[in-house]
N, C-alpha and C positions, 0 to 999 in steps of 0.2 A: 503493499499499501503507500502510495506518495503520500511524505512528509507536510505537505505543502497541500494537498487532499484528503484529510482524514476519514470522509466519508464514502470513499470510491474506491474498489481495489480492481483495474482491469487485468484479465484473465492473459497474459501474450497476448500484448499491446502488437494493432494491424493496422497501419498507419492507409493498406488500401483499402478495410474494410468497407462492404456497401453499404453494413445495417449494423446498429448496437440493440443488444438487448439486455437491460436497465433492471438487473433481480432484488425483490428486498425479503427480506428471511422471514421464518414462520417465526411465534411467540417464542424465545429463547435462544435462536439461530443467529447465526453468522453469514459472515463470508463464506466461511469454510463449509455451509452446504453445498454450492456452487460449485468448487473449485474443482472436480473432476467434471463437470458439465462440458467443458470445454470440447474432450475426447469426442463426445457425440454430438454437438451441433455443426452446423455447415460452417467450414472453414471461413467463409466472406462473414460472417459475422463476428462481431468483438463484443465477450463478454465481460458484463462490469456488476460488481454487485454492491450494494451499500452497507456500511457498514454502523451501524448504530449506536450511539454511547450507552456505557455503560457494559462493556465486554472486551475481552481480548486485550488490544491495544489500548481500547478504549475504557479500561474497566474502571478505573477512575473517574470519570466521567458521569455525571449524574443521567441513570436515564428518563426520557421520555413517555410520557404514558396518556399520549392523545397524539391522534393522528394528524390532524392538521398540526399541530405543535412539529410535527415529525416532517412533514412537508416547509411548513415555515423556514426550516432547520438547514433541510436537506435541499431544496431548491437552487441556490449562489449554485452550489457545488455539481449540478445536475447539467444546467443552461448550457454548460459547453461540449457537453454529449450530442449535443441536439442539434450540428451541425448537418449529420445526412441520417437519414431514415433509420424510424429504432422505434423495439418495443417495449413496454413497461410491466413485470409479471412477478406475480405477490402469491404466499401459499400461505392461509391461512388468516394469522393477524396482517400478514406483507400483504395479504388480498385487497383489503381495505383500505391500504399504508398507496399502495399502486391505484389506486381507485380515486383515493381523494386528490393526491397528484397530477392523474388524468384532469378530472373536475379543476383542479387550479391552471394546470396549463390552459387550458381550454377558458376561462375565466379571463384570463391575463394575457388572451391573445399571444401567448409562447405557440413554438411548434407543437401541434399535437404529434400523440406517438399513431403510428398507421393501425397498432391494436394494443389493447389492452388483456394478456392473460392473466387468470385467475385460477387459482385451483383451492378445494378443500374449505372453500370458505360459502355458508349462504348468500345470497343474494345482499347486498345492502340495504334493504327497502324491509328487507324482515327480519324477525329476533333471530336470536341464537334461538338452538334445539336444547340448549341444557343451561342449566345456574350458574352464573359467575364464580369465581371461585379469591378470584384476587383479593377483594378485600377480607379474607378470610384470616382469625387466630393462625398461630403459623405452624401449628399442628397438622389444624383444618385444610391448611393451606397446602401441605406435604401431602397430605392423603389423598385432597383431590388432585394433584400434579400425576400422584401413582395413578389413579384412577383413569387422568387420560391417556397416559402411554406413551407420553413424549419425551420423559425424560429417563436416561437409565436408572438401574434398582441403585448403581453402587455412589451413584449422584446423591440422591436423596436419601442416602444411609451416611454418607460424607457430612457430618455437622460442618465440620470448619468450612469446607466450600460451600455447603449452600448457604452459610451465614453471607458470603462473599456475591452470591448470585440472588440470593431471594429478589434483594430489590429491581434486579432487572428482570426477573421471571415477572413480578407482580406488574412491573409498569410493560409491559409489555402486554400482560394478558387483559390490563386495562385497557391497553387500545383498544384487544379485539374484544371484549366482554362490553366496554363501557361505552360504545360508539353509538351514537346518535344521530339518523340520518336525517340531510336535509334536504328538503325537493328542493330541486335546480333544475335547470333544463337539460336534458339529456345528452349524451355523449353525442359524438358526431363520430370519433373512432370506431373499428368494428373490436367488439369483443369476442374472445374465446375462454369458453371454461370449462376447466376437468375435472371431476367428482371421482369420487372413491365406491365401487358399488357397496361399499361393506363400512364405508364411514358412519359411523354413529349420529354425526355432527352437522352433517352435512351433505341427505339425500338428495336422489337426482332430483326433483321437485324444488327444490331451493335452491340447487346450482343453476338449473333452468331457466329460474325469475330472472339472473344475469341478465337475458335480452331485455328486462324491458328499462335496463342503464342504458340501451345505447338505440340510436336513429342511424347508427351502422350495420354493416354483416354482424352477423352472432351465427357463433358455432360452439358445441358442446359433445365432449366425448369422455364417457363414462371409463375408467380403469378399474381392472382387478385391487382387489385390495382395500384397509382400512385409510384411517384419516392421512397416516403417512406415506400412501400409496408409492408418492412422488419419492419414497426412497424404497419402498420394500419392491416395487416394479420400476425402477429407475430407468432401467433398458430402454421397457418397453414406452414407458410413458416420454422419454428422452427423443426416441425415434420417432415418436406422433409429433411430438412437439417440435421439430427439424422439418419434418415436411410440413407445418404449418405453417412453419417461417421463411419456410422456400417459396411456400402457395405467394406469403406477406409481399416477400422481396419481388415474386415475379409483379404483382399488381398497382407496385410502387414504380418498378421502373415502367409499366405502361403507360401509367397517370404524367409521366412525365414526360416520355415523350408525346405522351398527345399534348401535355401543356406548350412542349417547347412549338 
């Protein structure tokens, strides 16, 4: 990660990249969640991952507990990456941050993503399908994390480590669980939504409801697995994502030729 830009890590920087994919992590995640993706994605796409405060090299920074505040903070670091076609991706918590970023770009007249790609989250206008846990007392919070099955048991059982990362986990889950949808004009960019066939948090209908968030094209793909199908079915998911990114680049090239 460049010291001048603590917000973004670019994996294998490509000056001649045709497009970029900007990724936001799930709750508790970091840029490391995307490190292997470069080997699966089209070589013409530059992979960029957002590193939020409160983790890894940014461990000492205060985590941010609101999606709009994250967008406020990260936007200046992302604008320079929008000099060519790009897509924005997020899983679960990251999906709602990616959505709010796309909204902000549209509101303020910045370059818009070719596509907003989301996975593992109910549509923003729908309530979550489970009770929030980010406000619970410590022991109940740990048990809630255990039931969500996204944090390794070895981490949950390490009291010293948990004391370091609990504030970050609570903030991330607050972004996800306390999100309040505000009615605004629908996005004009395309949306591609992925869901897990066995995800208890985001069933097919809830993921399909993302179609109501855009006036652009909408696509839905369901993958085998639960909430973290992006890990358990990573190769399958990334192959599907790569196909869609190639389609996106082809559409963008056609539009550019028509405009010239």
